[in-house]
C-alpha positions in Angstrom: 0.0 0.0 0.0 1.3 3.4 -0.9 0.2 6.2 1.4 1.2 9.7 2.6 -0.3 8.9 6.0 2.3 7.9 8.7 -0.2 6.7 11.3 0.7 3.3 12.7 -2.9 2.4 13.3 -3.7 2.8 9.6 -0.6 0.7 8.8 -1.7 -2.1 11.1 -5.3 -2.0 9.6 -3.8 -2.2 6.1 -1.8 -5.3 7.0 -4.9 -6.9 8.6 -6.8 -6.1 5.4 -4.2 -8.0 3.3 -1.5 -5.4 2.4 1.9 -7.0 2.0 3.8 -3.7 2.3 3.1 -0.2 3.5 5.2 2.4 1.7 5.0 6.0 2.7 5.2 8.5 -0.2 8.4 10.4 -0.4 11.7 10.8 -2.2 12.6 7.1 -2.3 9.1 5.6 -2.6 9.6 4.5 -6.2 12.7 2.6 -5.3 10.9 0.9 -2.4 8.1 -0.1 -4.7 10.5 -1.5 -7.3 12.4 -3.4 -4.5 9.2 -4.9 -3.2 8.0 -6.0 -6.6 11.5 -7.6 -7.3 11.4 -9.4 -4.0 7.8 -10.7 -4.6 8.8 -12.0 -8.0 12.1 -13.6 -7.1 11.2 -15.0 -3.6 9.5 -18.2 -5.0 12.6 -18.9 -7.1 14.9 -18.6 -4.2 12.7 -20.9 -2.1 12.7 -23.6 -4.7 16.5 -23.3 -5.1 17.0 -23.4 -1.3 14.5 -26.2 -0.5 15.0 -28.6 -3.5 18.5 -27.7 -4.8 17.1 -27.1 -8.3 19.5 -24.9 -10.4 18.2 -21.4 -11.2 18.7 -22.1 -14.9 16.3 -25.0 -14.8 13.6 -23.0 -13.1 14.0 -20.1 -15.6 14.0 -22.6 -18.5 10.7 -24.1 -17.3 9.2 -20.6 -16.6 10.1 -19.4 -20.1 8.8 -22.7 -21.6 5.5 -22.4 -19.8 5.1 -18.8 -20.8 5.8 -19.6 -24.5 3.4 -22.5 -24.4 0.7 -20.2 -22.9 1.2 -17.6 -25.6 1.1 -20.2 -28.4 -2.0 -21.8 -27.0 -3.6 -18.4 -26.7 -2.7 -17.6 -30.4 -4.1 -20.9 -31.6 -7.3 -20.3 -29.7 -7.7 -17.0 -31.6 -7.3 -18.7 -34.9 
């Protein structure tokens, strides 16, 4: 959640409502948003590597393969 309000009670309510981050608007808010998005995207990959010892290359290969398959199936469905 991006807000200009620094009230802790509002922050707590935001987390109770499902917010995953509370970023206060300011000079570095864009950098914080980018860091949070990056962490959200890369955390599952890190967990798989850590828990199962799967190489990052293999995970990225399957992710790209699944993405390409999805696009191809979508294109074929349009035809």
